[in-house]
N, CA, C, O and the ligand as a Tripos MOL2 file, in Angstrom:
@<TRIPOS>MOLECULE
protein
  309   307    78     0     0
PROTEIN
NO_CHARGES

@<TRIPOS>ATOM
      1 N          89.2850  102.9600  100.3290 N.3       1 MET1
      2 CA         90.5050  103.5910   99.7960 C.3       1 MET1
      3 C          90.5930  103.3710   98.2870 C.2       1 MET1
      4 O          89.9160  102.5000   97.7390 O.2       1 MET1
      5 N          91.4070  104.1440   97.6410 N.am      2 LEU2
      6 CA         91.6250  103.9770   96.2200 C.3       2 LEU2
      7 C          92.7980  103.0260   96.0160 C.2       2 LEU2
      8 O          93.9480  103.3750   96.2820 O.2       2 LEU2
      9 N          92.4970  101.8370   95.5470 N.am      3 ALA3
     10 CA         93.5550  100.8540   95.3560 C.3       3 ALA3
     11 C          94.5170  101.3290   94.2680 C.2       3 ALA3
     12 O          94.0860  101.8330   93.2310 O.2       3 ALA3
     13 N          95.7980  101.1710   94.5010 N.am      4 GLY4
     14 CA         96.7820  101.5390   93.4890 C.3       4 GLY4
     15 C          97.1370  103.0050   93.5060 C.2       4 GLY4
     16 O          98.0490  103.4260   92.7940 O.2       4 GLY4
     17 N          96.4440  103.7890   94.2990 N.am      5 THR5
     18 CA         96.7510  105.2050   94.4060 C.3       5 THR5
     19 C          96.8700  105.5530   95.8810 C.2       5 THR5
     20 O          95.9220  106.0550   96.4840 O.2       5 THR5
     21 N          98.0370  105.2860   96.4630 N.am      6 PRO6
     22 CA         98.2270  105.4140   97.9150 C.3       6 PRO6
     23 C          97.8040  106.7560   98.4750 C.2       6 PRO6
     24 O          97.2400  106.8130   99.5670 O.2       6 PRO6
     25 N          98.0560  107.8230   97.7670 N.am      7 SER7
     26 CA         97.7260  109.1300   98.3010 C.3       7 SER7
     27 C          96.5530  109.7530   97.5590 C.2       7 SER7
     28 O          96.3150  110.9560   97.6590 O.2       7 SER7
     29 N          95.8260  108.9340   96.8200 N.am      8 GLY8
     30 CA         94.6540  109.4510   96.1220 C.3       8 GLY8
     31 C          93.4940  109.5940   97.0670 C.2       8 GLY8
     32 O          93.4240  108.9040   98.0840 O.2       8 GLY8
     33 N          92.6060  110.4610   96.7500 N.am      9 HIS9
     34 CA         91.3950  110.6000   97.5420 C.3       9 HIS9
     35 C          90.3180  111.2500   96.6800 C.2       9 HIS9
     36 O          90.5990  111.8030   95.6160 O.2       9 HIS9
     37 N          89.1110  111.1740   97.1500 N.am     10 THR10
     38 CA         88.0380  111.7810   96.3810 C.3      10 THR10
     39 C          87.6530  113.1150   97.0020 C.2      10 THR10
     40 O          87.7900  113.3160   98.2080 O.2      10 THR10
     41 N          87.1860  113.9940   96.1870 N.am     11 SER11
     42 CA         86.6920  115.2650   96.6840 C.3      11 SER11
     43 C          85.5220  115.6750   95.8090 C.2      11 SER11
     44 O          85.3090  115.1030   94.7400 O.2      11 SER11
     45 N          84.7800  116.6420   96.2520 N.am     12 ASN12
     46 CA         83.6270  117.0490   95.4620 C.3      12 ASN12
     47 C          83.8430  118.4230   94.8550 C.2      12 ASN12
     48 O          84.3260  119.3450   95.5130 O.2      12 ASN12
     49 N          83.4780  118.5400   93.6000 N.am     13 VAL13
     50 CA         83.5290  119.8280   92.9230 C.3      13 VAL13
     51 C          82.1140  120.1390   92.4810 C.2      13 VAL13
     52 O          81.5790  119.4690   91.5980 O.2      13 VAL13
     53 N          81.5160  121.1200   93.0680 N.am     14 GLY14
     54 CA         80.1120  121.3700   92.7810 C.3      14 GLY14
     55 C          79.2780  120.2100   93.3000 C.2      14 GLY14
     56 O          79.4070  119.8180   94.4600 O.2      14 GLY14
     57 N          78.4380  119.6690   92.4610 N.am     15 ASP15
     58 CA         77.5960  118.5620   92.8790 C.3      15 ASP15
     59 C          78.1570  117.2260   92.4260 C.2      15 ASP15
     60 O          77.5800  116.1770   92.7130 O.2      15 ASP15
     61 N          79.2850  117.2580   91.7180 N.am     16 GLU16
     62 CA         79.8100  116.0150   91.1770 C.3      16 GLU16
     63 C          81.0040  115.5340   91.9850 C.2      16 GLU16
     64 O          81.7760  116.3230   92.5270 O.2      16 GLU16
     65 N          81.1280  114.2260   92.0470 N.am     17 MET17
     66 CA         82.2450  113.6090   92.7470 C.3      17 MET17
     67 C          83.4120  113.4800   91.7830 C.2      17 MET17
     68 O          83.2510  112.9850   90.6680 O.2      17 MET17
     69 N          84.5740  113.9200   92.2060 N.am     18 ARG18
     70 CA         85.7430  113.7750   91.3410 C.3      18 ARG18
     71 C          86.8930  113.2520   92.1500 C.2      18 ARG18
     72 O          87.0300  113.5540   93.3350 O.2      18 ARG18
     73 N          87.7230  112.4620   91.5000 N.am     19 ALA19
     74 CA         88.8640  111.8820   92.1860 C.3      19 ALA19
     75 C          90.1100  112.7090   91.9120 C.2      19 ALA19
     76 O          90.3420  113.1710   90.7950 O.2      19 ALA19
     77 N          90.9070  112.8830   92.9680 N.am     20 ILE20
     78 CA         92.2280  113.4850   92.7940 C.3      20 ILE20
     79 C          93.2420  112.3510   92.8420 C.2      20 ILE20
     80 O          93.3090  111.6080   93.8210 O.2      20 ILE20
     81 N          94.0230  112.2250   91.7900 N.am     21 VAL21
     82 CA         94.9600  111.1220   91.6890 C.3      21 VAL21
     83 C          96.3860  111.6610   91.7850 C.2      21 VAL21
     84 O          96.7490  112.6260   91.1130 O.2      21 VAL21
     85 N          97.1800  111.0180   92.6330 N.am     22 THR22
     86 CA         98.5860  111.3820   92.7240 C.3      22 THR22
     87 C          99.4110  110.3160   92.0170 C.2      22 THR22
     88 O          99.3200  109.1360   92.3580 O.2      22 THR22
     89 N         100.2040  110.7110   91.0490 N.am     23 CYS23
     90 CA        101.0120  109.7780   90.2770 C.3      23 CYS23
     91 C         102.0760  109.1300   91.1650 C.2      23 CYS23
     92 O         102.7630  109.8100   91.9270 O.2      23 CYS23
     93 N         102.2010  107.8130   91.0540 N.am     24 GLU24
     94 CA        103.1930  107.1070   91.8490 C.3      24 GLU24
     95 C         104.6010  107.3400   91.3170 C.2      24 GLU24
     96 O         105.5740  107.1740   92.0530 O.2      24 GLU24
     97 N         104.7200  107.7200   90.0540 N.am     25 CYS25
     98 CA        106.0310  107.8930   89.4370 C.3      25 CYS25
     99 C         106.6230  109.2680   89.7400 C.2      25 CYS25
    100 O         107.7740  109.3630   90.1650 O.2      25 CYS25
    101 N         105.8550  110.3230   89.5280 N.am     26 CYS26
    102 CA        106.4140  111.6700   89.6270 C.3      26 CYS26
    103 C         105.7240  112.5040   90.7070 C.2      26 CYS26
    104 O         106.1620  113.6170   90.9990 O.2      26 CYS26
    105 N         104.6510  111.9790   91.3010 N.am     27 GLY27
    106 CA        103.9860  112.7060   92.3790 C.3      27 GLY27
    107 C         103.0670  113.8030   91.8970 C.2      27 GLY27
    108 O         102.5580  114.5840   92.7010 O.2      27 GLY27
    109 N         102.8450  113.8740   90.5990 N.am     28 HIS28
    110 CA        101.9720  114.9200   90.0500 C.3      28 HIS28
    111 C         100.5310  114.6510   90.4660 C.2      28 HIS28
    112 O         100.0350  113.5320   90.3410 O.2      28 HIS28
    113 N          99.8670  115.6930   90.9640 N.am     29 ARG29
    114 CA         98.4630  115.5520   91.3530 C.3      29 ARG29
    115 C          97.5740  116.1070   90.2570 C.2      29 ARG29
    116 O          97.8310  117.1800   89.7110 O.2      29 ARG29
    117 N          96.5280  115.3630   89.9450 N.am     30 GLN30
    118 CA         95.6200  115.8330   88.9110 C.3      30 GLN30
    119 C          94.2130  115.3520   89.2060 C.2      30 GLN30
    120 O          94.0070  114.2910   89.7960 O.2      30 GLN30
    121 N          93.2580  116.1490   88.7850 N.am     31 ALA31
    122 CA         91.8580  115.7790   88.9660 C.3      31 ALA31
    123 C          91.4250  114.9040   87.8040 C.2      31 ALA31
    124 O          91.7970  115.1460   86.6560 O.2      31 ALA31
    125 N          90.6440  113.8960   88.1090 N.am     32 VAL32
    126 CA         90.0960  113.0500   87.0560 C.3      32 VAL32
    127 C          89.0180  113.8290   86.3170 C.2      32 VAL32
    128 O          88.0620  114.3160   86.9220 O.2      32 VAL32
    129 N          89.1810  113.9410   85.0150 N.am     33 ALA33
    130 CA         88.2990  114.8010   84.2240 C.3      33 ALA33
    131 C          87.0010  114.0930   83.8770 C.2      33 ALA33
    132 O          86.6050  114.0410   82.7120 O.2      33 ALA33
    133 N          86.3550  113.5600   84.8680 N.am     34 ARG34
    134 CA         85.0640  112.9210   84.6250 C.3      34 ARG34
    135 C          84.3440  112.8100   85.9470 C.2      34 ARG34
    136 O          84.9810  112.5610   86.9710 O.2      34 ARG34
    137 N          83.0370  112.9870   85.9570 N.am     35 PRO35
    138 CA         82.2700  112.8270   87.1800 C.3      35 PRO35
    139 C          82.1910  111.3630   87.5640 C.2      35 PRO35
    140 O          82.1440  110.4850   86.7020 O.2      35 PRO35
    141 N          82.1780  111.1060   88.8580 N.am     36 ILE36
    142 CA         82.0980  109.7330   89.3470 C.3      36 ILE36
    143 C          80.8430  109.6130   90.2020 C.2      36 ILE36
    144 O          80.7600  110.2190   91.2700 O.2      36 ILE36
    145 N          79.8840  108.8510   89.7470 N.am     37 GLY37
    146 CA         78.6300  108.7260   90.4690 C.3      37 GLY37
    147 C          78.3900  107.3300   91.0030 C.2      37 GLY37
    148 O          77.4150  107.0850   91.7120 O.2      37 GLY37
    149 N          79.2990  106.3970   90.6530 N.am     38 ARG38
    150 CA         79.1130  105.0160   91.1100 C.3      38 ARG38
    151 C          80.4670  104.3380   91.1820 C.2      38 ARG38
    152 O          81.4320  104.8070   90.5790 O.2      38 ARG38
    153 N          80.5450  103.2300   91.9210 N.am     39 PRO39
    154 CA         81.8220  102.5210   92.0340 C.3      39 PRO39
    155 C          82.2840  102.0350   90.6690 C.2      39 PRO39
    156 O          81.5100  101.4400   89.9190 O.2      39 PRO39
    157 N          83.5390  102.2870   90.3510 N.am     40 GLU40
    158 CA         84.0790  101.8470   89.0720 C.3      40 GLU40
    159 C          85.5890  101.9510   89.1040 C.2      40 GLU40
    160 O          86.1630  102.6050   89.9740 O.2      40 GLU40
    161 N          86.2240  101.3010   88.1480 N.am     41 ALA41
    162 CA         87.6760  101.3920   88.0100 C.3      41 ALA41
    163 C          87.9970  101.8210   86.5930 C.2      41 ALA41
    164 O          87.3510  101.3910   85.6380 O.2      41 ALA41
    165 N          89.0080  102.6800   86.4680 N.am     42 PHE42
    166 CA         89.3800  103.1560   85.1350 C.3      42 PHE42
    167 C          90.8270  103.6050   85.1770 C.2      42 PHE42
    168 O          91.4610  103.5970   86.2330 O.2      42 PHE42
    169 N          91.3400  103.9920   84.0360 N.am     43 HIS43
    170 CA         92.7300  104.4260   83.9600 C.3      43 HIS43
    171 C          92.7980  105.8760   83.4940 C.2      43 HIS43
    172 O          91.9980  106.3200   82.6710 O.2      43 HIS43
    173 N          93.7610  106.5950   84.0330 N.am     44 VAL44
    174 CA         94.0170  107.9470   83.5620 C.3      44 VAL44
    175 C          95.5000  108.0450   83.2220 C.2      44 VAL44
    176 O          96.3160  107.2930   83.7560 O.2      44 VAL44
    177 N          95.8440  108.9630   82.3420 N.am     45 VAL45
    178 CA         97.2340  109.1670   81.9510 C.3      45 VAL45
    179 C          97.7730  110.3800   82.6920 C.2      45 VAL45
    180 O          97.1780  111.4570   82.6520 O.2      45 VAL45
    181 N          98.9040  110.2000   83.3690 N.am     46 CYS46
    182 CA         99.5260  111.3060   84.0790 C.3      46 CYS46
    183 C          99.9330  112.3820   83.0870 C.2      46 CYS46
    184 O         100.5640  112.0950   82.0690 O.2      46 CYS46
    185 N          99.5660  113.6260   83.3910 N.am     47 HIS47
    186 CA         99.9010  114.7260   82.4770 C.3      47 HIS47
    187 C         101.3750  115.0830   82.5470 C.2      47 HIS47
    188 O         101.8980  115.7660   81.6670 O.2      47 HIS47
    189 N         102.0460  114.6180   83.5990 N.am     48 GLU48
    190 CA        103.4350  115.0030   83.7960 C.3      48 GLU48
    191 C         104.3880  114.0030   83.1290 C.2      48 GLU48
    192 O         105.2370  114.3870   82.3240 O.2      48 GLU48
    193 N         104.2400  112.7240   83.4700 N.am     49 CYS49
    194 CA        105.1790  111.7190   82.9620 C.3      49 CYS49
    195 C         104.4960  110.7370   82.0120 C.2      49 CYS49
    196 O         105.1360  109.8150   81.5070 O.2      49 CYS49
    197 N         103.1990  110.9300   81.7660 N.am     50 GLU50
    198 CA        102.4360  110.0960   80.8480 C.3      50 GLU50
    199 C         102.3540  108.6480   81.2930 C.2      50 GLU50
    200 O         102.1130  107.7560   80.4800 O.2      50 GLU50
    201 N         102.5550  108.4130   82.5860 N.am     51 GLY51
    202 CA        102.3820  107.0650   83.1220 C.3      51 GLY51
    203 C         100.9010  106.7490   83.2570 C.2      51 GLY51
    204 O         100.0700  107.6460   83.3950 O.2      51 GLY51
    205 N         100.5880  105.4690   83.2160 N.am     52 ILE52
    206 CA         99.1900  105.0490   83.3460 C.3      52 ILE52
    207 C          98.8790  104.8330   84.8220 C.2      52 ILE52
    208 O          99.5570  104.0680   85.5090 O.2      52 ILE52
    209 N          97.8460  105.5180   85.2960 N.am     53 LEU53
    210 CA         97.4320  105.3820   86.6790 C.3      53 LEU53
    211 C          96.0880  104.6760   86.7260 C.2      53 LEU53
    212 O          95.1420  105.0660   86.0420 O.2      53 LEU53
    213 N          96.0160  103.6280   87.5430 N.am     54 ARG54
    214 CA         94.7440  102.9370   87.6920 C.3      54 ARG54
    215 C          93.9860  103.5660   88.8500 C.2      54 ARG54
    216 O          94.5260  103.7110   89.9460 O.2      54 ARG54
    217 N          92.7520  103.9330   88.6110 N.am     55 VAL55
    218 CA         91.9170  104.5350   89.6430 C.3      55 VAL55
    219 C          90.7610  103.5950   89.9280 C.2      55 VAL55
    220 O          90.0410  103.1820   89.0200 O.2      55 VAL55
    221 N          90.5920  103.2620   91.2000 N.am     56 GLU56
    222 CA         89.4850  102.3880   91.5680 C.3      56 GLU56
    223 C          88.6590  103.0980   92.6250 C.2      56 GLU56
    224 O          89.1410  103.3720   93.7240 O.2      56 GLU56
    225 N          87.4310  103.3890   92.2910 N.am     57 VAL57
    226 CA         86.5310  104.0710   93.2160 C.3      57 VAL57
    227 C          85.5590  103.0420   93.7670 C.2      57 VAL57
    228 O          84.8380  102.3890   93.0130 O.2      57 VAL57
    229 N          85.5450  102.9020   95.0820 N.am     58 THR58
    230 CA         84.6660  101.9240   95.7190 C.3      58 THR58
    231 C          83.4260  102.6130   96.2770 C.2      58 THR58
    232 O          83.3560  103.8390   96.3560 O.2      58 THR58
    233 N          82.4620  101.8010   96.6580 N.am     59 ALA59
    234 CA         81.2500  102.3520   97.2670 C.3      59 ALA59
    235 C          81.6100  103.0980   98.5530 C.2      59 ALA59
    236 O          80.9760  104.0970   98.8910 O.2      59 ALA59
    237 N          82.6170  102.6180   99.2580 N.am     60 ASP60
    238 CA         83.0670  103.2950  100.4730 C.3      60 ASP60
    239 C          83.5770  104.6990  100.1590 C.2      60 ASP60
    240 O          83.2720  105.6540  100.8740 O.2      60 ASP60
    241 N          84.3610  104.8140   99.0800 N.am     61 ASP61
    242 CA         84.8700  106.1290   98.6870 C.3      61 ASP61
    243 C          83.7230  107.0900   98.4190 C.2      61 ASP61
    244 O          83.7520  108.2480   98.8350 O.2      61 ASP61
    245 N          82.7130  106.5870   97.7160 N.am     62 LEU62
    246 CA         81.5880  107.4470   97.3660 C.3      62 LEU62
    247 C          80.8140  107.8740   98.6030 C.2      62 LEU62
    248 O          80.4450  109.0410   98.7370 O.2      62 LEU62
    249 N          80.5670  106.9310   99.5100 N.am     63 SER63
    250 CA         79.7900  107.2940  100.7090 C.3      63 SER63
    251 C          80.5880  108.2580  101.5760 C.2      63 SER63
    252 O          80.0150  109.1670  102.1760 O.2      63 SER63
    253 N          81.8970  108.0730  101.6490 N.am     64 THR64
    254 CA         82.7380  108.9950  102.4120 C.3      64 THR64
    255 C          82.6890  110.3900  101.8080 C.2      64 THR64
    256 O          82.5630  111.3830  102.5240 O.2      64 THR64
    257 N          82.7880  110.4570  100.4910 N.am     65 ALA65
    258 CA         82.7450  111.7490   99.8120 C.3      65 ALA65
    259 C          81.3790  112.4030  100.0030 C.2      65 ALA65
    260 O          81.2820  113.6160  100.1870 O.2      65 ALA65
    261 N          80.3270  111.5900   99.9590 N.am     66 GLN66
    262 CA         78.9880  112.1580  100.1170 C.3      66 GLN66
    263 C          78.7960  112.6920  101.5280 C.2      66 GLN66
    264 O          78.1500  113.7220  101.7210 O.2      66 GLN66
    265 N          79.3590  111.9910  102.5270 N.am     67 LYS67
    266 CA         79.2730  112.4950  103.9010 C.3      67 LYS67
    267 C          79.9750  113.8470  104.0180 C.2      67 LYS67
    268 O          79.4740  114.7640  104.6690 O.2      67 LYS67
    269 N          81.1380  113.9570  103.3790 N.am     68 SER68
    270 CA         81.8700  115.2190  103.4650 C.3      68 SER68
    271 C          81.1130  116.3250  102.7350 C.2      68 SER68
    272 O          81.1930  117.4910  103.1200 O.2      68 SER68
    273 N          80.3840  115.9680  101.6900 N.am     69 VAL69
    274 CA         79.5550  116.9480  101.0030 C.3      69 VAL69
    275 C          78.5040  117.4760  101.9690 C.2      69 VAL69
    276 O          78.2640  118.6810  102.0480 O.2      69 VAL69
    277 N          77.8730  116.5460  102.7120 N.am     70 GLY70
    278 CA         76.8570  116.9610  103.6690 C.3      70 GLY70
    279 C          77.4230  117.9040  104.7090 C.2      70 GLY70
    280 O          76.7920  118.8970  105.0690 O.2      70 GLY70
    281 N          78.6420  117.5850  105.2020 N.am     71 ARG71
    282 CA         79.2570  118.4450  106.2060 C.3      71 ARG71
    283 C          79.5160  119.8390  105.6510 C.2      71 ARG71
    284 O          79.2000  120.8420  106.2910 O.2      71 ARG71
    285 N          80.1040  119.8930  104.4380 N.am     72 SER72
    286 CA         80.4620  121.1990  103.8980 C.3      72 SER72
    287 C          79.2050  122.0260  103.6280 C.2      72 SER72
    288 O          79.2190  123.2480  103.7680 O.2      72 SER72
    289 N          78.1140  121.3500  103.2370 N.am     73 ARG73
    290 CA         76.8960  122.1020  102.9790 C.3      73 ARG73
    291 C          76.3370  122.6740  104.2850 C.2      73 ARG73
    292 O          75.8060  123.7840  104.3060 O.2      73 ARG73
    293 N          76.4610  121.9070  105.3760 N.am     74 LYS74
    294 CA         75.9570  122.4070  106.6430 C.3      74 LYS74
    295 C          76.7020  123.6770  107.0700 C.2      74 LYS74
    296 O          76.1040  124.6370  107.5550 O.2      74 LYS74
    297 N          78.0240  123.6490  106.8730 N.am     75 THR75
    298 CA         78.8040  124.8050  107.3070 C.3      75 THR75
    299 C          78.5010  126.0240  106.4310 C.2      75 THR75
    300 O          78.6250  127.1650  106.8750 O.2      75 THR75
    301 N          78.1020  125.7660  105.1760 N.am     76 HIS76
    302 CA         77.8160  126.8890  104.2850 C.3      76 HIS76
    303 C          76.4520  127.5010  104.5460 C.2      76 HIS76
    304 O          76.2480  128.6970  104.3390 O.2      76 HIS76
    305 N          75.5090  126.6660  105.0090 N.am     77 VAL77
    306 CA         74.1300  127.1760  105.1900 C.3      77 VAL77
    307 C          74.0240  127.9990  106.4520 C.2      77 VAL77
    308 O          72.9490  128.5070  106.7690 O.2      77 VAL77
    309 ZN        103.5220  111.0070   86.6330 Zn       78 ZN78
@<TRIPOS>BOND
     1     1     2 1
     2     2     3 1
     3     3     4 2
     4     3     5 am
     5     5     6 1
     6     6     7 1
     7     7     8 2
     8     7     9 am
     9     9    10 1
    10    10    11 1
    11    11    12 2
    12    11    13 am
    13    13    14 1
    14    14    15 1
    15    15    16 2
    16    15    17 am
    17    17    18 1
    18    18    19 1
    19    19    20 2
    20    19    21 am
    21    21    22 1
    22    22    23 1
    23    23    24 2
    24    23    25 am
    25    25    26 1
    26    26    27 1
    27    27    28 2
    28    27    29 am
    29    29    30 1
    30    30    31 1
    31    31    32 2
    32    31    33 am
    33    33    34 1
    34    34    35 1
    35    35    36 2
    36    35    37 am
    37    37    38 1
    38    38    39 1
    39    39    40 2
    40    39    41 am
    41    41    42 1
    42    42    43 1
    43    43    44 2
    44    43    45 am
    45    45    46 1
    46    46    47 1
    47    47    48 2
    48    47    49 am
    49    49    50 1
    50    50    51 1
    51    51    52 2
    52    51    53 am
    53    53    54 1
    54    54    55 1
    55    55    56 2
    56    55    57 am
    57    57    58 1
    58    58    59 1
    59    59    60 2
    60    59    61 am
    61    61    62 1
    62    62    63 1
    63    63    64 2
    64    63    65 am
    65    65    66 1
    66    66    67 1
    67    67    68 2
    68    67    69 am
    69    69    70 1
    70    70    71 1
    71    71    72 2
    72    71    73 am
    73    73    74 1
    74    74    75 1
    75    75    76 2
    76    75    77 am
    77    77    78 1
    78    78    79 1
    79    79    80 2
    80    79    81 am
    81    81    82 1
    82    82    83 1
    83    83    84 2
    84    83    85 am
    85    85    86 1
    86    86    87 1
    87    87    88 2
    88    87    89 am
    89    89    90 1
    90    90    91 1
    91    91    92 2
    92    91    93 am
    93    93    94 1
    94    94    95 1
    95    95    96 2
    96    95    97 am
    97    97    98 1
    98    98    99 1
    99    99   100 2
   100    99   101 am
   101   101   102 1
   102   102   103 1
   103   103   104 2
   104   103   105 am
   105   105   106 1
   106   106   107 1
   107   107   108 2
   108   107   109 am
   109   109   110 1
   110   110   111 1
   111   111   112 2
   112   111   113 am
   113   113   114 1
   114   114   115 1
   115   115   116 2
   116   115   117 am
   117   117   118 1
   118   118   119 1
   119   119   120 2
   120   119   121 am
   121   121   122 1
   122   122   123 1
   123   123   124 2
   124   123   125 am
   125   125   126 1
   126   126   127 1
   127   127   128 2
   128   127   129 am
   129   129   130 1
   130   130   131 1
   131   131   132 2
   132   131   133 am
   133   133   134 1
   134   134   135 1
   135   135   136 2
   136   135   137 am
   137   137   138 1
   138   138   139 1
   139   139   140 2
   140   139   141 am
   141   141   142 1
   142   142   143 1
   143   143   144 2
   144   143   145 am
   145   145   146 1
   146   146   147 1
   147   147   148 2
   148   147   149 am
   149   149   150 1
   150   150   151 1
   151   151   152 2
   152   151   153 am
   153   153   154 1
   154   154   155 1
   155   155   156 2
   156   155   157 am
   157   157   158 1
   158   158   159 1
   159   159   160 2
   160   159   161 am
   161   161   162 1
   162   162   163 1
   163   163   164 2
   164   163   165 am
   165   165   166 1
   166   166   167 1
   167   167   168 2
   168   167   169 am
   169   169   170 1
   170   170   171 1
   171   171   172 2
   172   171   173 am
   173   173   174 1
   174   174   175 1
   175   175   176 2
   176   175   177 am
   177   177   178 1
   178   178   179 1
   179   179   180 2
   180   179   181 am
   181   181   182 1
   182   182   183 1
   183   183   184 2
   184   183   185 am
   185   185   186 1
   186   186   187 1
   187   187   188 2
   188   187   189 am
   189   189   190 1
   190   190   191 1
   191   191   192 2
   192   191   193 am
   193   193   194 1
   194   194   195 1
   195   195   196 2
   196   195   197 am
   197   197   198 1
   198   198   199 1
   199   199   200 2
   200   199   201 am
   201   201   202 1
   202   202   203 1
   203   203   204 2
   204   203   205 am
   205   205   206 1
   206   206   207 1
   207   207   208 2
   208   207   209 am
   209   209   210 1
   210   210   211 1
   211   211   212 2
   212   211   213 am
   213   213   214 1
   214   214   215 1
   215   215   216 2
   216   215   217 am
   217   217   218 1
   218   218   219 1
   219   219   220 2
   220   219   221 am
   221   221   222 1
   222   222   223 1
   223   223   224 2
   224   223   225 am
   225   225   226 1
   226   226   227 1
   227   227   228 2
   228   227   229 am
   229   229   230 1
   230   230   231 1
   231   231   232 2
   232   231   233 am
   233   233   234 1
   234   234   235 1
   235   235   236 2
   236   235   237 am
   237   237   238 1
   238   238   239 1
   239   239   240 2
   240   239   241 am
   241   241   242 1
   242   242   243 1
   243   243   244 2
   244   243   245 am
   245   245   246 1
   246   246   247 1
   247   247   248 2
   248   247   249 am
   249   249   250 1
   250   250   251 1
   251   251   252 2
   252   251   253 am
   253   253   254 1
   254   254   255 1
   255   255   256 2
   256   255   257 am
   257   257   258 1
   258   258   259 1
   259   259   260 2
   260   259   261 am
   261   261   262 1
   262   262   263 1
   263   263   264 2
   264   263   265 am
   265   265   266 1
   266   266   267 1
   267   267   268 2
   268   267   269 am
   269   269   270 1
   270   270   271 1
   271   271   272 2
   272   271   273 am
   273   273   274 1
   274   274   275 1
   275   275   276 2
   276   275   277 am
   277   277   278 1
   278   278   279 1
   279   279   280 2
   280   279   281 am
   281   281   282 1
   282   282   283 1
   283   283   284 2
   284   283   285 am
   285   285   286 1
   286   286   287 1
   287   287   288 2
   288   287   289 am
   289   289   290 1
   290   290   291 1
   291   291   292 2
   292   291   293 am
   293   293   294 1
   294   294   295 1
   295   295   296 2
   296   295   297 am
   297   297   298 1
   298   298   299 1
   299   299   300 2
   300   299   301 am
   301   301   302 1
   302   302   303 1
   303   303   304 2
   304   303   305 am
   305   305   306 1
   306   306   307 1
   307   307   308 2
@<TRIPOS>SUBSTRUCTURE
     1 MET1         2 RESIDUE 1 A MET
     2 LEU2         6 RESIDUE 1 A LEU
     3 ALA3        10 RESIDUE 1 A ALA
     4 GLY4        14 RESIDUE 1 A GLY
     5 THR5        18 RESIDUE 1 A THR
     6 PRO6        22 RESIDUE 1 A PRO
     7 SER7        26 RESIDUE 1 A SER
     8 GLY8        30 RESIDUE 1 A GLY
     9 HIS9        34 RESIDUE 1 A HIS
    10 THR10       38 RESIDUE 1 A THR
    11 SER11       42 RESIDUE 1 A SER
    12 ASN12       46 RESIDUE 1 A ASN
    13 VAL13       50 RESIDUE 1 A VAL
    14 GLY14       54 RESIDUE 1 A GLY
    15 ASP15       58 RESIDUE 1 A ASP
    16 GLU16       62 RESIDUE 1 A GLU
    17 MET17       66 RESIDUE 1 A MET
    18 ARG18       70 RESIDUE 1 A ARG
    19 ALA19       74 RESIDUE 1 A ALA
    20 ILE20       78 RESIDUE 1 A ILE
    21 VAL21       82 RESIDUE 1 A VAL
    22 THR22       86 RESIDUE 1 A THR
    23 CYS23       90 RESIDUE 1 A CYS
    24 GLU24       94 RESIDUE 1 A GLU
    25 CYS25       98 RESIDUE 1 A CYS
    26 CYS26      102 RESIDUE 1 A CYS
    27 GLY27      106 RESIDUE 1 A GLY
    28 HIS28      110 RESIDUE 1 A HIS
    29 ARG29      114 RESIDUE 1 A ARG
    30 GLN30      118 RESIDUE 1 A GLN
    31 ALA31      122 RESIDUE 1 A ALA
    32 VAL32      126 RESIDUE 1 A VAL
    33 ALA33      130 RESIDUE 1 A ALA
    34 ARG34      134 RESIDUE 1 A ARG
    35 PRO35      138 RESIDUE 1 A PRO
    36 ILE36      142 RESIDUE 1 A ILE
    37 GLY37      146 RESIDUE 1 A GLY
    38 ARG38      150 RESIDUE 1 A ARG
    39 PRO39      154 RESIDUE 1 A PRO
    40 GLU40      158 RESIDUE 1 A GLU
    41 ALA41      162 RESIDUE 1 A ALA
    42 PHE42      166 RESIDUE 1 A PHE
    43 HIS43      170 RESIDUE 1 A HIS
    44 VAL44      174 RESIDUE 1 A VAL
    45 VAL45      178 RESIDUE 1 A VAL
    46 CYS46      182 RESIDUE 1 A CYS
    47 HIS47      186 RESIDUE 1 A HIS
    48 GLU48      190 RESIDUE 1 A GLU
    49 CYS49      194 RESIDUE 1 A CYS
    50 GLU50      198 RESIDUE 1 A GLU
    51 GLY51      202 RESIDUE 1 A GLY
    52 ILE52      206 RESIDUE 1 A ILE
    53 LEU53      210 RESIDUE 1 A LEU
    54 ARG54      214 RESIDUE 1 A ARG
    55 VAL55      218 RESIDUE 1 A VAL
    56 GLU56      222 RESIDUE 1 A GLU
    57 VAL57      226 RESIDUE 1 A VAL
    58 THR58      230 RESIDUE 1 A THR
    59 ALA59      234 RESIDUE 1 A ALA
    60 ASP60      238 RESIDUE 1 A ASP
    61 ASP61      242 RESIDUE 1 A ASP
    62 LEU62      246 RESIDUE 1 A LEU
    63 SER63      250 RESIDUE 1 A SER
    64 THR64      254 RESIDUE 1 A THR
    65 ALA65      258 RESIDUE 1 A ALA
    66 GLN66      262 RESIDUE 1 A GLN
    67 LYS67      266 RESIDUE 1 A LYS
    68 SER68      270 RESIDUE 1 A SER
    69 VAL69      274 RESIDUE 1 A VAL
    70 GLY70      278 RESIDUE 1 A GLY
    71 ARG71      282 RESIDUE 1 A ARG
    72 SER72      286 RESIDUE 1 A SER
    73 ARG73      290 RESIDUE 1 A ARG
    74 LYS74      294 RESIDUE 1 A LYS
    75 THR75      298 RESIDUE 1 A THR
    76 HIS76      302 RESIDUE 1 A HIS
    77 VAL77      306 RESIDUE 1 A VAL
    78 ZN78       309 GROUP 0 **** ****
């Protein structure tokens, strides 16, 4: 799970992994404007209320996202 972002989750855009972060203050959803290829933690600024959101991507998040990538590719082929 994404610590500090209760309703955050990862999704894939093209071949890159990107996190969708939901602001705890105003509920604004935004995509993290950077590819995520490995476990890491960073901060993003909410575009709505300018609050600081901490995003933590774990190895579990990445493997889960990669599994979903595999599923979506199967359905497309
Ligand atoms: Zn916000």
